[in-house]
BALOBA-1460 file (C-alpha; in Angstrom, 3 decimals):
// residues 339
<rec num="1" residu="m" x="-44.169" y="38.638" z="-174.533"/>
<rec num="2" residu="s" x="-41.523" y="36.431" z="-176.235"/>
<rec num="3" residu="s" x="-38.662" y="37.821" z="-178.089"/>
<rec num="4" residu="p" x="-38.328" y="37.792" z="-181.962"/>
<rec num="5" residu="d" x="-36.592" y="34.436" z="-183.038"/>
<rec num="6" residu="p" x="-33.532" y="35.666" z="-185.296"/>
<rec num="7" residu="f" x="-33.899" y="32.493" z="-187.329"/>
<rec num="8" residu="r" x="-37.173" y="34.039" z="-189.159"/>
<rec num="9" residu="e" x="-34.627" y="36.381" z="-190.312"/>
<rec num="10" residu="s" x="-32.940" y="35.675" z="-193.944"/>
<rec num="11" residu="n" x="-29.752" y="36.688" z="-192.559"/>
<rec num="12" residu="w" x="-29.224" y="35.086" z="-189.751"/>
<rec num="13" residu="s" x="-26.388" y="33.615" z="-190.641"/>
<rec num="14" residu="a" x="-25.043" y="36.960" z="-191.011"/>
<rec num="15" residu="a" x="-25.482" y="38.207" z="-187.181"/>
<rec num="16" residu="p" x="-23.689" y="38.050" z="-184.345"/>
<rec num="17" residu="i" x="-23.632" y="34.452" z="-182.954"/>
<rec num="18" residu="r" x="-24.095" y="35.973" z="-179.491"/>
<rec num="19" residu="d" x="-27.181" y="37.411" z="-180.949"/>
<rec num="20" residu="l" x="-29.013" y="34.358" z="-181.924"/>
<rec num="21" residu="g" x="-30.596" y="33.443" z="-178.498"/>
<rec num="22" residu="l" x="-28.798" y="30.213" z="-178.354"/>
<rec num="23" residu="t" x="-29.636" y="28.232" z="-175.442"/>
<rec num="24" residu="i" x="-29.631" y="24.401" z="-173.913"/>
<rec num="25" residu="e" x="-33.088" y="24.555" z="-172.566"/>
<rec num="26" residu="g" x="-36.065" y="24.297" z="-174.627"/>
<rec num="27" residu="t" x="-33.735" y="22.044" z="-177.307"/>
<rec num="28" residu="r" x="-33.164" y="18.444" z="-178.322"/>
<rec num="29" residu="l" x="-30.232" y="18.978" z="-176.481"/>
<rec num="30" residu="e" x="-32.234" y="19.168" z="-173.091"/>
<rec num="31" residu="p" x="-33.644" y="15.616" z="-172.798"/>
<rec num="32" residu="v" x="-30.682" y="13.960" z="-173.844"/>
<rec num="33" residu="l" x="-28.244" y="16.015" z="-170.881"/>
<rec num="34" residu="a" x="-31.192" y="14.640" z="-168.451"/>
<rec num="35" residu="e" x="-30.740" y="11.183" z="-169.719"/>
<rec num="36" residu="f" x="-26.913" y="11.679" z="-169.507"/>
<rec num="37" residu="e" x="-27.796" y="13.329" z="-165.859"/>
<rec num="38" residu="r" x="-28.812" y="10.317" z="-164.846"/>
<rec num="39" residu="e" x="-26.385" y="8.010" z="-165.999"/>
<rec num="40" residu="r" x="-23.830" y="10.173" z="-164.262"/>
<rec num="41" residu="e" x="-25.727" y="9.852" z="-161.060"/>
<rec num="42" residu="q" x="-25.427" y="6.073" z="-161.301"/>
<rec num="43" residu="l" x="-22.043" y="6.439" z="-161.123"/>
<rec num="44" residu="g" x="-21.945" y="7.526" z="-157.539"/>
<rec num="45" residu="l" x="-19.068" y="10.597" z="-158.195"/>
<rec num="46" residu="r" x="-19.234" y="13.409" z="-156.136"/>
<rec num="47" residu="v" x="-18.319" y="15.731" z="-159.420"/>
<rec num="48" residu="k" x="-21.063" y="17.360" z="-161.073"/>
<rec num="49" residu="p" x="-20.204" y="19.063" z="-164.698"/>
<rec num="50" residu="r" x="-21.597" y="22.344" z="-166.145"/>
<rec num="51" residu="y" x="-22.424" y="22.197" z="-169.477"/>
<rec num="52" residu="y" x="-22.796" y="25.436" z="-171.726"/>
<rec num="53" residu="l" x="-22.735" y="26.096" z="-175.402"/>
<rec num="54" residu="s" x="-19.504" y="26.970" z="-177.374"/>
<rec num="55" residu="t" x="-17.846" y="26.800" z="-180.905"/>
<rec num="56" residu="d" x="-17.098" y="22.946" z="-180.082"/>
<rec num="57" residu="w" x="-17.359" y="19.930" z="-177.884"/>
<rec num="58" residu="g" x="-14.293" y="19.956" z="-175.113"/>
<rec num="59" residu="v" x="-13.408" y="20.624" z="-171.605"/>
<rec num="60" residu="v" x="-10.418" y="23.305" z="-170.069"/>
<rec num="61" residu="t" x="-7.805" y="21.827" z="-168.883"/>
<rec num="62" residu="d" x="-8.639" y="21.317" z="-164.887"/>
<rec num="63" residu="t" x="-11.998" y="22.547" z="-165.102"/>
<rec num="64" residu="v" x="-15.292" y="20.711" z="-164.683"/>
<rec num="65" residu="a" x="-17.246" y="22.173" z="-167.646"/>
<rec num="66" residu="i" x="-18.270" y="20.710" z="-170.768"/>
<rec num="67" residu="a" x="-18.477" y="22.929" z="-173.999"/>
<rec num="68" residu="i" x="-21.178" y="21.367" z="-176.121"/>
<rec num="69" residu="p" x="-21.307" y="22.677" z="-179.797"/>
<rec num="70" residu="f" x="-23.523" y="25.604" z="-180.440"/>
<rec num="71" residu="y" x="-24.857" y="24.100" z="-183.807"/>
<rec num="72" residu="l" x="-27.035" y="21.612" z="-181.671"/>
<rec num="73" residu="a" x="-28.932" y="23.984" z="-180.466"/>
<rec num="74" residu="r" x="-30.977" y="24.756" z="-183.616"/>
<rec num="75" residu="p" x="-31.827" y="22.404" z="-187.069"/>
<rec num="76" residu="e" x="-30.847" y="25.230" z="-188.928"/>
<rec num="77" residu="l" x="-27.527" y="25.650" z="-187.524"/>
<rec num="78" residu="s" x="-26.760" y="21.679" z="-187.814"/>
<rec num="79" residu="e" x="-27.497" y="21.464" z="-191.637"/>
<rec num="80" residu="l" x="-25.251" y="24.538" z="-192.199"/>
<rec num="81" residu="h" x="-22.782" y="22.655" z="-189.947"/>
<rec num="82" residu="a" x="-23.149" y="19.474" z="-191.754"/>
<rec num="83" residu="q" x="-22.771" y="21.392" z="-195.238"/>
<rec num="84" residu="q" x="-19.977" y="23.370" z="-194.138"/>
<rec num="85" residu="m" x="-17.591" y="20.393" z="-192.356"/>
<rec num="86" residu="g" x="-19.265" y="17.257" z="-193.857"/>
<rec num="87" residu="m" x="-20.480" y="15.821" z="-191.051"/>
<rec num="88" residu="i" x="-22.315" y="16.554" z="-187.124"/>
<rec num="89" residu="e" x="-20.428" y="15.597" z="-184.213"/>
<rec num="90" residu="g" x="-23.581" y="14.330" z="-181.952"/>
<rec num="91" residu="e" x="-26.161" y="13.658" z="-184.614"/>
<rec num="92" residu="g" x="-29.261" y="11.918" z="-182.546"/>
<rec num="93" residu="r" x="-29.510" y="10.909" z="-179.109"/>
<rec num="94" residu="r" x="-27.505" y="8.120" z="-179.224"/>
<rec num="95" residu="a" x="-24.532" y="10.109" z="-180.604"/>
<rec num="96" residu="l" x="-25.085" y="12.848" z="-178.219"/>
<rec num="97" residu="l" x="-24.908" y="10.827" z="-175.397"/>
<rec num="98" residu="g" x="-21.831" y="9.275" z="-176.637"/>
<rec num="99" residu="y" x="-20.042" y="12.664" z="-176.919"/>
<rec num="100" residu="l" x="-21.235" y="13.475" z="-173.294"/>
<rec num="101" residu="r" x="-19.608" y="10.159" z="-171.680"/>
<rec num="102" residu="h" x="-16.424" y="11.077" z="-173.940"/>
<rec num="103" residu="e" x="-16.353" y="14.629" z="-172.275"/>
<rec num="104" residu="f" x="-17.260" y="13.182" z="-168.926"/>
<rec num="105" residu="g" x="-14.022" y="11.284" z="-168.835"/>
<rec num="106" residu="h" x="-12.349" y="14.243" z="-169.755"/>
<rec num="107" residu="v" x="-14.107" y="16.406" z="-166.183"/>
<rec num="108" residu="v" x="-13.290" y="12.894" z="-164.314"/>
<rec num="109" residu="n" x="-9.697" y="12.497" z="-165.053"/>
<rec num="110" residu="y" x="-9.091" y="16.667" z="-164.703"/>
<rec num="111" residu="a" x="-11.290" y="16.790" z="-161.474"/>
<rec num="112" residu="y" x="-9.377" y="13.528" z="-159.617"/>
<rec num="113" residu="k" x="-6.000" y="14.603" z="-161.484"/>
<rec num="114" residu="l" x="-5.865" y="10.963" z="-162.252"/>
<rec num="115" residu="y" x="-3.144" y="12.196" z="-165.131"/>
<rec num="116" residu="d" x="-0.633" y="12.428" z="-162.324"/>
<rec num="117" residu="e" x="-0.970" y="8.675" z="-161.396"/>
<rec num="118" residu="g" x="1.844" y="6.367" z="-162.200"/>
<rec num="119" residu="e" x="-0.097" y="3.816" z="-163.663"/>
<rec num="120" residu="w" x="-2.358" y="6.122" z="-165.614"/>
<rec num="121" residu="v" x="0.941" y="7.428" z="-167.088"/>
<rec num="122" residu="r" x="1.923" y="3.897" z="-167.450"/>
<rec num="123" residu="l" x="-1.103" y="2.956" z="-169.587"/>
<rec num="124" residu="f" x="-1.871" y="6.182" z="-171.353"/>
<rec num="125" residu="g" x="1.118" y="8.053" z="-171.447"/>
<rec num="126" residu="p" x="2.203" y="11.451" z="-170.157"/>
<rec num="127" residu="i" x="-0.644" y="14.001" z="-170.322"/>
<rec num="128" residu="t" x="2.375" y="16.674" z="-171.240"/>
<rec num="129" residu="k" x="2.832" y="14.766" z="-174.952"/>
<rec num="130" residu="p" x="2.345" y="17.663" z="-177.456"/>
<rec num="131" residu="y" x="-1.600" y="17.817" z="-178.628"/>
<rec num="132" residu="l" x="-1.332" y="18.337" z="-182.292"/>
<rec num="133" residu="e" x="-4.547" y="18.216" z="-184.299"/>
<rec num="134" residu="e" x="-3.305" y="16.328" z="-187.323"/>
<rec num="135" residu="y" x="-2.661" y="12.672" z="-186.073"/>
<rec num="136" residu="h" x="-2.159" y="9.300" z="-188.210"/>
<rec num="137" residu="p" x="-4.268" y="6.759" z="-186.706"/>
<rec num="138" residu="a" x="-3.795" y="2.561" z="-187.242"/>
<rec num="139" residu="p" x="-7.316" y="1.471" z="-187.746"/>
<rec num="140" residu="f" x="-8.507" y="-1.666" z="-185.443"/>
<rec num="141" residu="s" x="-5.326" y="-1.302" z="-182.976"/>
<rec num="142" residu="r" x="-4.542" y="-3.973" z="-180.360"/>
<rec num="143" residu="r" x="-4.101" y="-1.150" z="-177.931"/>
<rec num="144" residu="f" x="-7.237" y="1.135" z="-178.386"/>
<rec num="145" residu="v" x="-10.712" y="0.970" z="-177.665"/>
<rec num="146" residu="r" x="-13.255" y="1.755" z="-180.328"/>
<rec num="147" residu="h" x="-16.131" y="4.959" z="-179.099"/>
<rec num="148" residu="l" x="-15.813" y="8.430" z="-181.139"/>
<rec num="149" residu="p" x="-15.455" y="8.136" z="-185.149"/>
<rec num="150" residu="g" x="-11.866" y="8.171" z="-186.642"/>
<rec num="151" residu="w" x="-9.942" y="5.778" z="-183.788"/>
<rec num="152" residu="y" x="-10.361" y="9.456" z="-182.023"/>
<rec num="153" residu="a" x="-8.464" y="7.260" z="-178.477"/>
<rec num="154" residu="q" x="-5.057" y="7.362" z="-181.074"/>
<rec num="155" residu="k" x="-4.809" y="11.218" z="-181.123"/>
<rec num="156" residu="h" x="-3.240" y="12.126" z="-177.652"/>
<rec num="157" residu="p" x="-3.319" y="10.509" z="-173.855"/>
<rec num="158" residu="d" x="-5.553" y="12.856" z="-172.715"/>
<rec num="159" residu="e" x="-7.960" y="11.534" z="-175.529"/>
<rec num="160" residu="d" x="-7.314" y="8.032" z="-174.946"/>
<rec num="161" residu="w" x="-8.019" y="8.107" z="-171.147"/>
<rec num="162" residu="a" x="-11.506" y="9.670" z="-172.357"/>
<rec num="163" residu="e" x="-12.294" y="7.269" z="-174.915"/>
<rec num="164" residu="t" x="-11.687" y="4.147" z="-172.961"/>
<rec num="165" residu="f" x="-14.027" y="5.978" z="-169.840"/>
<rec num="166" residu="a" x="-16.855" y="6.432" z="-172.140"/>
<rec num="167" residu="v" x="-16.791" y="2.890" z="-173.465"/>
<rec num="168" residu="w" x="-16.625" y="1.435" z="-169.726"/>
<rec num="169" residu="m" x="-19.269" y="3.928" z="-168.853"/>
<rec num="170" residu="t" x="-21.790" y="3.316" z="-171.851"/>
<rec num="171" residu="p" x="-24.650" y="1.469" z="-169.837"/>
<rec num="172" residu="g" x="-25.702" y="-2.362" z="-171.190"/>
<rec num="173" residu="l" x="-22.176" y="-2.545" z="-173.174"/>
<rec num="174" residu="d" x="-19.853" y="-5.796" z="-171.933"/>
<rec num="175" residu="w" x="-16.885" y="-4.417" z="-172.380"/>
<rec num="176" residu="r" x="-14.627" y="-7.355" z="-170.629"/>
<rec num="177" residu="a" x="-16.224" y="-9.470" z="-173.332"/>
<rec num="178" residu="d" x="-15.706" y="-7.021" z="-176.414"/>
<rec num="179" residu="y" x="-12.328" y="-6.553" z="-175.488"/>
<rec num="180" residu="a" x="-11.316" y="-9.977" z="-174.231"/>
<rec num="181" residu="e" x="-9.196" y="-10.787" z="-177.093"/>
<rec num="182" residu="l" x="-7.473" y="-7.035" z="-176.944"/>
<rec num="183" residu="s" x="-5.053" y="-7.266" z="-173.986"/>
<rec num="184" residu="t" x="-3.664" y="-3.853" z="-174.045"/>
<rec num="185" residu="a" x="-7.405" y="-1.888" z="-174.710"/>
<rec num="186" residu="l" x="-8.562" y="-4.347" z="-171.830"/>
<rec num="187" residu="a" x="-6.030" y="-3.399" z="-169.046"/>
<rec num="188" residu="k" x="-7.483" y="0.705" z="-169.511"/>
<rec num="189" residu="l" x="-10.686" y="-0.378" z="-169.168"/>
<rec num="190" residu="e" x="-9.891" y="-2.943" z="-166.077"/>
<rec num="191" residu="y" x="-7.683" y="0.322" z="-164.710"/>
<rec num="192" residu="c" x="-10.769" y="2.566" z="-165.405"/>
<rec num="193" residu="d" x="-13.063" y="0.266" z="-164.031"/>
<rec num="194" residu="r" x="-11.363" y="-0.196" z="-160.419"/>
<rec num="195" residu="t" x="-10.408" y="3.363" z="-160.264"/>
<rec num="196" residu="l" x="-13.846" y="4.729" z="-160.858"/>
<rec num="197" residu="g" x="-14.876" y="2.634" z="-157.848"/>
<rec num="198" residu="a" x="-12.201" y="3.933" z="-155.578"/>
<rec num="199" residu="l" x="-13.573" y="7.230" z="-156.240"/>
<rec num="200" residu="r" x="-17.371" y="6.797" z="-155.626"/>
<rec num="201" residu="e" x="-18.018" y="9.301" z="-152.037"/>
<rec num="202" residu="r" x="-14.722" y="11.101" z="-152.669"/>
<rec num="203" residu="e" x="-14.648" y="14.524" z="-153.212"/>
<rec num="204" residu="p" x="-13.293" y="16.009" z="-156.398"/>
<rec num="205" residu="l" x="-9.901" y="18.052" z="-156.106"/>
<rec num="206" residu="v" x="-11.023" y="20.150" z="-158.976"/>
<rec num="207" residu="t" x="-14.568" y="22.027" z="-159.254"/>
<rec num="208" residu="a" x="-13.893" y="25.257" z="-161.284"/>
<rec num="209" residu="v" x="-16.081" y="25.967" z="-163.959"/>
<rec num="210" residu="e" x="-14.555" y="28.329" z="-166.242"/>
<rec num="211" residu="t" x="-15.801" y="28.436" z="-169.929"/>
<rec num="212" residu="e" x="-14.307" y="29.006" z="-173.286"/>
<rec num="213" residu="e" x="-15.449" y="31.117" z="-175.968"/>
<rec num="214" residu="p" x="-18.986" y="30.865" z="-174.434"/>
<rec num="215" residu="v" x="-21.661" y="31.191" z="-177.163"/>
<rec num="216" residu="e" x="-23.001" y="34.399" z="-175.388"/>
<rec num="217" residu="s" x="-19.605" y="36.222" z="-176.017"/>
<rec num="218" residu="l" x="-19.282" y="34.558" z="-179.985"/>
<rec num="219" residu="t" x="-19.021" y="38.000" z="-181.815"/>
<rec num="220" residu="l" x="-18.224" y="36.005" z="-184.344"/>
<rec num="221" residu="s" x="-21.057" y="35.879" z="-187.318"/>
<rec num="222" residu="v" x="-21.758" y="31.992" z="-188.084"/>
<rec num="223" residu="e" x="-20.363" y="32.978" z="-191.948"/>
<rec num="224" residu="e" x="-17.245" y="34.568" z="-190.309"/>
<rec num="225" residu="l" x="-16.718" y="30.940" z="-188.008"/>
<rec num="226" residu="y" x="-16.908" y="29.186" z="-191.102"/>
<rec num="227" residu="k" x="-15.042" y="31.057" z="-193.217"/>
<rec num="228" residu="g" x="-12.478" y="31.062" z="-190.690"/>
<rec num="229" residu="a" x="-12.503" y="27.089" z="-190.285"/>
<rec num="230" residu="q" x="-12.093" y="26.138" z="-193.973"/>
<rec num="231" residu="q" x="-8.979" y="24.707" z="-194.649"/>
<rec num="232" residu="p" x="-7.078" y="23.847" z="-198.024"/>
<rec num="233" residu="t" x="-6.677" y="20.320" z="-198.782"/>
<rec num="234" residu="e" x="-4.316" y="18.290" z="-200.445"/>
<rec num="235" residu="i" x="-6.204" y="16.932" z="-203.717"/>
<rec num="236" residu="p" x="-4.592" y="13.881" z="-205.675"/>
<rec num="237" residu="r" x="-4.003" y="14.227" z="-209.469"/>
<rec num="238" residu="g" x="-4.146" y="11.382" z="-212.310"/>
<rec num="239" residu="l" x="-7.849" y="10.713" z="-211.100"/>
<rec num="240" residu="d" x="-9.364" y="10.765" z="-214.489"/>
<rec num="241" residu="g" x="-7.850" y="7.408" z="-215.651"/>
<rec num="242" residu="a" x="-9.411" y="5.709" z="-212.701"/>
<rec num="243" residu="l" x="-12.839" y="8.011" z="-212.522"/>
<rec num="244" residu="r" x="-12.882" y="6.661" z="-216.301"/>
<rec num="245" residu="a" x="-12.060" y="2.969" z="-215.349"/>
<rec num="246" residu="i" x="-14.976" y="2.615" z="-212.805"/>
<rec num="247" residu="f" x="-17.537" y="3.897" z="-214.941"/>
<rec num="248" residu="d" x="-16.792" y="2.227" z="-218.080"/>
<rec num="249" residu="e" x="-16.639" y="-1.171" z="-216.110"/>
<rec num="250" residu="l" x="-20.352" y="-0.046" z="-215.008"/>
<rec num="251" residu="g" x="-21.439" y="0.325" z="-218.661"/>
<rec num="252" residu="a" x="-19.405" y="-2.291" z="-220.994"/>
<rec num="253" residu="d" x="-22.076" y="-4.778" z="-220.762"/>
<rec num="254" residu="d" x="-24.785" y="-2.667" z="-220.766"/>
<rec num="255" residu="a" x="-26.724" y="-2.077" z="-224.564"/>
<rec num="256" residu="s" x="-29.337" y="0.146" z="-222.930"/>
<rec num="257" residu="s" x="-29.597" y="3.810" z="-224.438"/>
<rec num="258" residu="r" x="-26.684" y="6.016" z="-222.899"/>
<rec num="259" residu="e" x="-30.022" y="9.089" z="-222.710"/>
<rec num="260" residu="l" x="-30.826" y="7.036" z="-220.187"/>
<rec num="261" residu="w" x="-27.979" y="6.729" z="-218.102"/>
<rec num="262" residu="r" x="-27.281" y="8.817" z="-214.622"/>
<rec num="263" residu="p" x="-24.615" y="11.067" z="-214.022"/>
<rec num="264" residu="a" x="-21.719" y="10.013" z="-212.116"/>
<rec num="265" residu="a" x="-21.644" y="13.645" z="-210.280"/>
<rec num="266" residu="e" x="-24.913" y="13.374" z="-209.465"/>
<rec num="267" residu="l" x="-24.318" y="10.067" z="-207.642"/>
<rec num="268" residu="l" x="-21.710" y="11.535" z="-205.486"/>
<rec num="269" residu="r" x="-23.772" y="14.505" z="-204.474"/>
<rec num="270" residu="d" x="-26.518" y="12.320" z="-203.643"/>
<rec num="271" residu="i" x="-23.938" y="9.886" z="-201.105"/>
<rec num="272" residu="e" x="-21.501" y="12.750" z="-200.172"/>
<rec num="273" residu="r" x="-22.930" y="13.213" z="-196.470"/>
<rec num="274" residu="p" x="-23.101" y="9.312" z="-195.451"/>
<rec num="275" residu="l" x="-19.837" y="8.884" z="-197.140"/>
<rec num="276" residu="v" x="-17.785" y="11.398" z="-195.248"/>
<rec num="277" residu="a" x="-19.156" y="10.420" z="-191.991"/>
<rec num="278" residu="c" x="-18.302" y="6.796" z="-192.570"/>
<rec num="279" residu="v" x="-14.980" y="7.592" z="-194.010"/>
<rec num="280" residu="f" x="-14.353" y="9.370" z="-190.910"/>
<rec num="281" residu="r" x="-15.949" y="6.380" z="-188.501"/>
<rec num="282" residu="w" x="-13.423" y="4.011" z="-190.388"/>
<rec num="283" residu="t" x="-10.461" y="5.374" z="-191.320"/>
<rec num="284" residu="g" x="-9.860" y="8.836" z="-189.103"/>
<rec num="285" residu="h" x="-9.219" y="10.805" z="-192.746"/>
<rec num="286" residu="f" x="-10.885" y="14.239" z="-191.563"/>
<rec num="287" residu="p" x="-14.873" y="14.784" z="-192.525"/>
<rec num="288" residu="e" x="-13.162" y="18.268" z="-194.355"/>
<rec num="289" residu="r" x="-10.767" y="16.866" z="-196.335"/>
<rec num="290" residu="t" x="-13.245" y="14.005" z="-197.417"/>
<rec num="291" residu="r" x="-15.523" y="16.555" z="-198.320"/>
<rec num="292" residu="l" x="-13.510" y="18.686" z="-200.644"/>
<rec num="293" residu="l" x="-12.365" y="15.491" z="-201.959"/>
<rec num="294" residu="v" x="-15.584" y="13.753" z="-202.993"/>
<rec num="295" residu="r" x="-16.829" y="17.670" z="-204.317"/>
<rec num="296" residu="r" x="-13.492" y="17.552" z="-206.380"/>
<rec num="297" residu="l" x="-14.516" y="14.112" z="-207.795"/>
<rec num="298" residu="a" x="-17.818" y="15.140" z="-208.870"/>
<rec num="299" residu="a" x="-16.716" y="17.988" z="-210.238"/>
<rec num="300" residu="r" x="-14.344" y="15.934" z="-212.377"/>
<rec num="301" residu="c" x="-17.011" y="13.064" z="-213.363"/>
<rec num="302" residu="e" x="-19.160" y="16.150" z="-214.557"/>
<rec num="303" residu="e" x="-16.488" y="17.731" z="-216.792"/>
<rec num="304" residu="l" x="-15.568" y="14.406" z="-218.187"/>
<rec num="305" residu="d" x="-19.515" y="13.872" z="-218.570"/>
<rec num="306" residu="l" x="-19.386" y="10.009" z="-216.709"/>
<rec num="307" residu="s" x="-22.260" y="8.593" z="-216.216"/>
<rec num="308" residu="y" x="-23.811" y="4.502" z="-215.308"/>
<rec num="309" residu="p" x="-26.700" y="2.583" z="-216.197"/>
<rec num="310" residu="p" x="-29.329" y="3.246" z="-213.383"/>
<rec num="311" residu="e" x="-30.042" y="-0.249" z="-212.658"/>
<rec num="312" residu="r" x="-26.242" y="-0.231" z="-211.582"/>
<rec num="313" residu="r" x="-26.835" y="2.316" z="-208.926"/>
<rec num="314" residu="s" x="-25.568" y="0.206" z="-205.726"/>
<rec num="315" residu="d" x="-22.344" y="-0.828" z="-208.011"/>
<rec num="316" residu="a" x="-21.219" y="2.761" z="-208.587"/>
<rec num="317" residu="q" x="-21.752" y="3.725" z="-204.939"/>
<rec num="318" residu="m" x="-19.769" y="0.454" z="-203.891"/>
<rec num="319" residu="a" x="-17.353" y="1.441" z="-206.160"/>
<rec num="320" residu="i" x="-16.829" y="4.774" z="-205.492"/>
<rec num="321" residu="t" x="-17.240" y="4.124" z="-201.882"/>
<rec num="322" residu="t" x="-14.413" y="1.820" z="-201.964"/>
<rec num="323" residu="f" x="-11.966" y="4.142" z="-204.612"/>
<rec num="324" residu="v" x="-12.247" y="6.996" z="-201.875"/>
<rec num="325" residu="t" x="-11.918" y="4.906" z="-198.480"/>
<rec num="326" residu="t" x="-8.540" y="4.063" z="-200.472"/>
<rec num="327" residu="l" x="-7.505" y="7.216" z="-200.979"/>
<rec num="328" residu="a" x="-8.308" y="8.094" z="-197.458"/>
<rec num="329" residu="m" x="-6.650" y="5.025" z="-195.872"/>
<rec num="330" residu="n" x="-3.452" y="6.147" z="-197.896"/>
<rec num="331" residu="f" x="-3.620" y="10.079" z="-196.799"/>
<rec num="332" residu="v" x="-3.831" y="8.414" z="-193.196"/>
<rec num="333" residu="a" x="-1.187" y="6.598" z="-193.199"/>
<rec num="334" residu="s" x="1.555" y="8.479" z="-195.410"/>
<rec num="335" residu="g" x="0.042" y="11.742" z="-195.089"/>
<rec num="336" residu="d" x="-0.963" y="11.978" z="-198.794"/>
<rec num="337" residu="y" x="-3.355" y="10.590" z="-201.363"/>
<rec num="338" residu="e" x="-0.465" y="9.279" z="-203.252"/>
<rec num="339" residu="p" x="2.360" y="7.788" z="-200.844"/>
């Protein structure tokens, strides 16, 4: 007899996560992991990772166990995560494979202790460099590859290697052509190519599979987890004039009845999710910050009773996207929306 599905209960988000019966087996993760395993086996490396569900993506230092976010195991959890954090890291098959390649890069680094090699340190930097959650990338830097959103290679030497490895591992990608004009990034990829060729058939130095916060040990509920994850964010001041300028300009030459115009706040709420993801990918401005920023802008639009002619929706969307992106770039570059 099969066990009852806890997600049929109305209060599943208040139950301890360990009681939700979450597994990789039987979910959309399973076929993607099988595809990734085929990719991995084609590399000829003897290191084999362990996969498990946890609170986030990651590999514990000096282990070969890959943590996959538990929210990817159920559509209900994925949707809640998107609502709370602004985007899903690993939404869809292609994105899942991208994250798995990145995490396997960490596995290979730890399994063979590449971070101790002189050339690795020269190219990527010391792995002992402090690991800071807040980082301020330089978009389109010629020194780094592009893989995960947010210019993630610029966060830390360990992430730089993992991103380089993921690009190198991606099937069908001509990385030599893509990075031909980016000499530093290309040198890292060529190092990766030489090193991985030399590692084939070599036994790994590290095979530990210790886990961190496996899903079966999580006593927090989903509600408690996201409550603890919410961080206050700086909200720029004096935006009313800019918002008025955007929407006044859109309606300046329109003689139609304003009763037919659409609320600006409604537009912001409609595009929040794709806007958050795109801003993170191309600026590095954290999704949770962008989500709160967009919601603050929507609230101000509502309070100011701003609207636009419906036939100018695409223009309104472009203006708001550019506006939010500019604010995000200010924050990434200076740590403040008003540098």
